[in-house]
mmCIF file of the C-alpha atoms, coordinates in Angstrom:
data_MODEL
# 
_entry.id   MODEL 
# 
loop_
_atom_site.group_PDB 
_atom_site.id 
_atom_site.type_symbol 
_atom_site.label_atom_id 
_atom_site.label_alt_id 
_atom_site.label_comp_id 
_atom_site.label_asym_id 
_atom_site.label_entity_id 
_atom_site.label_seq_id 
_atom_site.pdbx_PDB_ins_code 
_atom_site.Cartn_x 
_atom_site.Cartn_y 
_atom_site.Cartn_z 
_atom_site.occupancy 
_atom_site.B_iso_or_equiv 
_atom_site.pdbx_formal_charge 
_atom_site.auth_seq_id 
_atom_site.auth_comp_id 
_atom_site.auth_asym_id 
_atom_site.auth_atom_id 
_atom_site.pdbx_PDB_model_num 
ATOM 1   C CA . MET A 1 1   ? -23.546 41.628 49.350 1.00 0.00 ? 1   MET A CA 1 
ATOM 2   C CA . ALA A 1 2   ? -24.622 42.650 45.936 1.00 0.00 ? 2   ALA A CA 1 
ATOM 3   C CA . TYR A 1 3   ? -27.514 40.264 45.796 1.00 0.00 ? 3   TYR A CA 1 
ATOM 4   C CA . ASN A 1 4   ? -30.305 39.023 48.054 1.00 0.00 ? 4   ASN A CA 1 
ATOM 5   C CA . GLU A 1 5   ? -29.315 35.721 49.699 1.00 0.00 ? 5   GLU A CA 1 
ATOM 6   C CA . GLU A 1 6   ? -32.760 34.828 50.466 1.00 0.00 ? 6   GLU A CA 1 
ATOM 7   C CA . TYR A 1 7   ? -33.859 34.999 46.798 1.00 0.00 ? 7   TYR A CA 1 
ATOM 8   C CA . ALA A 1 8   ? -30.690 33.000 45.836 1.00 0.00 ? 8   ALA A CA 1 
ATOM 9   C CA . GLY A 1 9   ? -31.749 30.320 48.328 1.00 0.00 ? 9   GLY A CA 1 
ATOM 10  C CA . ILE A 1 10  ? -35.309 30.317 46.776 1.00 0.00 ? 10  ILE A CA 1 
ATOM 11  C CA . LEU A 1 11  ? -33.760 29.677 43.353 1.00 0.00 ? 11  LEU A CA 1 
ATOM 12  C CA . ARG A 1 12  ? -31.250 27.207 44.655 1.00 0.00 ? 12  ARG A CA 1 
ATOM 13  C CA . ASP A 1 13  ? -34.227 25.204 46.139 1.00 0.00 ? 13  ASP A CA 1 
ATOM 14  C CA . GLU A 1 14  ? -36.295 25.489 42.965 1.00 0.00 ? 14  GLU A CA 1 
ATOM 15  C CA . LEU A 1 15  ? -33.477 24.333 40.659 1.00 0.00 ? 15  LEU A CA 1 
ATOM 16  C CA . ALA A 1 16  ? -31.864 21.634 42.980 1.00 0.00 ? 16  ALA A CA 1 
ATOM 17  C CA . THR A 1 17  ? -33.244 18.698 41.090 1.00 0.00 ? 17  THR A CA 1 
ATOM 18  C CA . LEU A 1 18  ? -32.145 19.949 37.669 1.00 0.00 ? 18  LEU A CA 1 
ATOM 19  C CA . GLU A 1 19  ? -28.929 18.466 36.157 1.00 0.00 ? 19  GLU A CA 1 
ATOM 20  C CA . GLY A 1 20  ? -26.389 20.894 34.696 1.00 0.00 ? 20  GLY A CA 1 
ATOM 21  C CA . ILE A 1 21  ? -27.042 23.826 37.093 1.00 0.00 ? 21  ILE A CA 1 
ATOM 22  C CA . THR A 1 22  ? -24.061 25.918 38.229 1.00 0.00 ? 22  THR A CA 1 
ATOM 23  C CA . GLU A 1 23  ? -23.795 29.286 39.781 1.00 0.00 ? 23  GLU A CA 1 
ATOM 24  C CA . LYS A 1 24  ? -21.749 32.196 38.587 1.00 0.00 ? 24  LYS A CA 1 
ATOM 25  C CA . ARG A 1 25  ? -21.313 35.804 39.808 1.00 0.00 ? 25  ARG A CA 1 
ATOM 26  C CA . MET A 1 26  ? -22.379 38.199 37.055 1.00 0.00 ? 26  MET A CA 1 
ATOM 27  C CA . PHE A 1 27  ? -23.691 41.694 36.680 1.00 0.00 ? 27  PHE A CA 1 
ATOM 28  C CA . GLY A 1 28  ? -23.306 42.492 40.269 1.00 0.00 ? 28  GLY A CA 1 
ATOM 29  C CA . GLY A 1 29  ? -25.576 39.567 41.191 1.00 0.00 ? 29  GLY A CA 1 
ATOM 30  C CA . LEU A 1 30  ? -25.628 35.777 41.150 1.00 0.00 ? 30  LEU A CA 1 
ATOM 31  C CA . CYS A 1 31  ? -26.615 33.877 37.981 1.00 0.00 ? 31  CYS A CA 1 
ATOM 32  C CA . PHE A 1 32  ? -27.700 30.303 37.594 1.00 0.00 ? 32  PHE A CA 1 
ATOM 33  C CA . MET A 1 33  ? -26.444 28.532 34.502 1.00 0.00 ? 33  MET A CA 1 
ATOM 34  C CA . LEU A 1 34  ? -28.002 25.524 32.727 1.00 0.00 ? 34  LEU A CA 1 
ATOM 35  C CA . ASN A 1 35  ? -25.286 23.580 30.906 1.00 0.00 ? 35  ASN A CA 1 
ATOM 36  C CA . GLY A 1 36  ? -23.248 26.696 30.803 1.00 0.00 ? 36  GLY A CA 1 
ATOM 37  C CA . ASN A 1 37  ? -26.025 29.010 29.541 1.00 0.00 ? 37  ASN A CA 1 
ATOM 38  C CA . MET A 1 38  ? -27.654 31.746 31.683 1.00 0.00 ? 38  MET A CA 1 
ATOM 39  C CA . LEU A 1 39  ? -30.970 30.592 32.911 1.00 0.00 ? 39  LEU A CA 1 
ATOM 40  C CA . CYS A 1 40  ? -31.847 32.981 35.772 1.00 0.00 ? 40  CYS A CA 1 
ATOM 41  C CA . GLY A 1 41  ? -30.343 35.106 38.487 1.00 0.00 ? 41  GLY A CA 1 
ATOM 42  C CA . VAL A 1 42  ? -30.923 37.292 41.492 1.00 0.00 ? 42  VAL A CA 1 
ATOM 43  C CA . ASP A 1 43  ? -29.742 40.794 42.445 1.00 0.00 ? 43  ASP A CA 1 
ATOM 44  C CA . LYS A 1 44  ? -30.549 42.844 45.510 1.00 0.00 ? 44  LYS A CA 1 
ATOM 45  C CA . ASN A 1 45  ? -34.083 43.815 44.270 1.00 0.00 ? 45  ASN A CA 1 
ATOM 46  C CA . GLY A 1 46  ? -35.397 40.450 43.115 1.00 0.00 ? 46  GLY A CA 1 
ATOM 47  C CA . GLY A 1 47  ? -34.644 38.091 40.236 1.00 0.00 ? 47  GLY A CA 1 
ATOM 48  C CA . MET A 1 48  ? -34.560 37.760 36.539 1.00 0.00 ? 48  MET A CA 1 
ATOM 49  C CA . ALA A 1 49  ? -35.115 34.938 34.038 1.00 0.00 ? 49  ALA A CA 1 
ATOM 50  C CA . ARG A 1 50  ? -33.896 34.334 30.492 1.00 0.00 ? 50  ARG A CA 1 
ATOM 51  C CA . VAL A 1 51  ? -37.186 33.258 28.762 1.00 0.00 ? 51  VAL A CA 1 
ATOM 52  C CA . GLY A 1 52  ? -36.243 34.090 25.266 1.00 0.00 ? 52  GLY A CA 1 
ATOM 53  C CA . LYS A 1 53  ? -38.197 36.275 22.870 1.00 0.00 ? 53  LYS A CA 1 
ATOM 54  C CA . GLU A 1 54  ? -40.530 33.506 21.993 1.00 0.00 ? 54  GLU A CA 1 
ATOM 55  C CA . ASN A 1 55  ? -41.665 33.122 25.632 1.00 0.00 ? 55  ASN A CA 1 
ATOM 56  C CA . GLU A 1 56  ? -41.462 36.744 26.625 1.00 0.00 ? 56  GLU A CA 1 
ATOM 57  C CA . ALA A 1 57  ? -45.191 37.618 26.058 1.00 0.00 ? 57  ALA A CA 1 
ATOM 58  C CA . LYS A 1 58  ? -46.236 34.519 28.132 1.00 0.00 ? 58  LYS A CA 1 
ATOM 59  C CA . ALA A 1 59  ? -43.909 35.502 30.909 1.00 0.00 ? 59  ALA A CA 1 
ATOM 60  C CA . LEU A 1 60  ? -45.116 39.059 30.968 1.00 0.00 ? 60  LEU A CA 1 
ATOM 61  C CA . GLU A 1 61  ? -48.726 37.917 31.586 1.00 0.00 ? 61  GLU A CA 1 
ATOM 62  C CA . LEU A 1 62  ? -47.700 36.502 35.033 1.00 0.00 ? 62  LEU A CA 1 
ATOM 63  C CA . ALA A 1 63  ? -48.138 38.762 38.025 1.00 0.00 ? 63  ALA A CA 1 
ATOM 64  C CA . GLY A 1 64  ? -44.924 40.497 39.150 1.00 0.00 ? 64  GLY A CA 1 
ATOM 65  C CA . ILE A 1 65  ? -42.901 39.921 35.857 1.00 0.00 ? 65  ILE A CA 1 
ATOM 66  C CA . GLU A 1 66  ? -41.857 42.867 33.918 1.00 0.00 ? 66  GLU A CA 1 
ATOM 67  C CA . PRO A 1 67  ? -39.519 43.539 30.980 1.00 0.00 ? 67  PRO A CA 1 
ATOM 68  C CA . LEU A 1 68  ? -35.908 43.548 32.169 1.00 0.00 ? 68  LEU A CA 1 
ATOM 69  C CA . SER A 1 69  ? -33.889 46.896 31.771 1.00 0.00 ? 69  SER A CA 1 
ATOM 70  C CA . PHE A 1 70  ? -30.597 47.256 33.572 1.00 0.00 ? 70  PHE A CA 1 
ATOM 71  C CA . THR A 1 71  ? -29.733 50.517 31.786 1.00 0.00 ? 71  THR A CA 1 
ATOM 72  C CA . GLY A 1 72  ? -33.206 51.912 30.977 1.00 0.00 ? 72  GLY A CA 1 
ATOM 73  C CA . ARG A 1 73  ? -33.239 50.033 27.756 1.00 0.00 ? 73  ARG A CA 1 
ATOM 74  C CA . LYS A 1 74  ? -35.287 46.839 27.453 1.00 0.00 ? 74  LYS A CA 1 
ATOM 75  C CA . MET A 1 75  ? -33.391 43.638 27.096 1.00 0.00 ? 75  MET A CA 1 
ATOM 76  C CA . GLY A 1 76  ? -35.350 41.394 24.809 1.00 0.00 ? 76  GLY A CA 1 
ATOM 77  C CA . GLY A 1 77  ? -36.024 37.802 25.978 1.00 0.00 ? 77  GLY A CA 1 
ATOM 78  C CA . MET A 1 78  ? -35.248 38.755 29.552 1.00 0.00 ? 78  MET A CA 1 
ATOM 79  C CA . VAL A 1 79  ? -37.695 39.398 32.390 1.00 0.00 ? 79  VAL A CA 1 
ATOM 80  C CA . ASP A 1 80  ? -37.539 40.937 35.858 1.00 0.00 ? 80  ASP A CA 1 
ATOM 81  C CA . ILE A 1 81  ? -39.073 39.016 38.657 1.00 0.00 ? 81  ILE A CA 1 
ATOM 82  C CA . ASN A 1 82  ? -40.119 41.386 41.473 1.00 0.00 ? 82  ASN A CA 1 
ATOM 83  C CA . PRO A 1 83  ? -39.919 40.393 45.169 1.00 0.00 ? 83  PRO A CA 1 
ATOM 84  C CA . GLU A 1 84  ? -43.607 39.371 45.411 1.00 0.00 ? 84  GLU A CA 1 
ATOM 85  C CA . ALA A 1 85  ? -43.155 36.944 42.293 1.00 0.00 ? 85  ALA A CA 1 
ATOM 86  C CA . MET A 1 86  ? -39.917 35.584 43.825 1.00 0.00 ? 86  MET A CA 1 
ATOM 87  C CA . GLU A 1 87  ? -41.910 34.512 46.920 1.00 0.00 ? 87  GLU A CA 1 
ATOM 88  C CA . ASP A 1 88  ? -45.043 33.249 44.959 1.00 0.00 ? 88  ASP A CA 1 
ATOM 89  C CA . ASP A 1 89  ? -44.468 29.664 44.234 1.00 0.00 ? 89  ASP A CA 1 
ATOM 90  C CA . ALA A 1 90  ? -46.735 29.276 41.301 1.00 0.00 ? 90  ALA A CA 1 
ATOM 91  C CA . THR A 1 91  ? -45.394 32.521 39.478 1.00 0.00 ? 91  THR A CA 1 
ATOM 92  C CA . LEU A 1 92  ? -41.928 31.452 40.074 1.00 0.00 ? 92  LEU A CA 1 
ATOM 93  C CA . LYS A 1 93  ? -42.362 27.967 38.803 1.00 0.00 ? 93  LYS A CA 1 
ATOM 94  C CA . ALA A 1 94  ? -44.168 29.214 35.631 1.00 0.00 ? 94  ALA A CA 1 
ATOM 95  C CA . VAL A 1 95  ? -41.449 31.811 34.840 1.00 0.00 ? 95  VAL A CA 1 
ATOM 96  C CA . LEU A 1 96  ? -38.616 29.356 35.416 1.00 0.00 ? 96  LEU A CA 1 
ATOM 97  C CA . ALA A 1 97  ? -40.408 26.759 33.299 1.00 0.00 ? 97  ALA A CA 1 
ATOM 98  C CA . LEU A 1 98  ? -40.498 29.276 30.374 1.00 0.00 ? 98  LEU A CA 1 
ATOM 99  C CA . ALA A 1 99  ? -36.778 29.862 31.036 1.00 0.00 ? 99  ALA A CA 1 
ATOM 100 C CA . ARG A 1 100 ? -35.785 26.163 31.101 1.00 0.00 ? 100 ARG A CA 1 
ATOM 101 C CA . GLU A 1 101 ? -37.796 25.592 27.866 1.00 0.00 ? 101 GLU A CA 1 
ATOM 102 C CA . PHE A 1 102 ? -35.807 28.336 26.114 1.00 0.00 ? 102 PHE A CA 1 
ATOM 103 C CA . VAL A 1 103 ? -32.239 27.621 27.621 1.00 0.00 ? 103 VAL A CA 1 
ATOM 104 C CA . ALA A 1 104 ? -32.523 23.738 27.465 1.00 0.00 ? 104 ALA A CA 1 
ATOM 105 C CA . ALA A 1 105 ? -32.737 24.029 23.667 1.00 0.00 ? 105 ALA A CA 1 
ATOM 106 C CA . MET A 1 106 ? -29.430 25.766 23.476 1.00 0.00 ? 106 MET A CA 1 
ATOM 107 C CA . PRO A 1 107 ? -26.150 23.754 22.914 1.00 0.00 ? 107 PRO A CA 1 
ATOM 108 C CA . ALA A 1 108 ? -24.178 23.164 26.112 1.00 0.00 ? 108 ALA A CA 1 
ATOM 109 C CA . LYS A 1 109 ? -21.146 25.360 26.649 1.00 0.00 ? 109 LYS A CA 1 
# 
């Protein structure tokens, strides 16, 4: 398993009431798409969210949220959600709200 199924379950539960959510295996993990656009995902070490550059500073103020870097190079507009933040309901809700705000404004694919 390339991703943590427990964290995938947490995100599934959190996103269950949203219309337009699908799952797709990507980047060695599992991504959740909103209307065909990547919203968030999980890997074996935690999660990530696509908050956009406009929301990145707000997201980074949250405990357990760091800039995302798959290759040692920061990916603008993407944040890493550490295991503690994945399990903290308030933090997870806050970062996912920022991601939904950004991704919902995108045209559906």
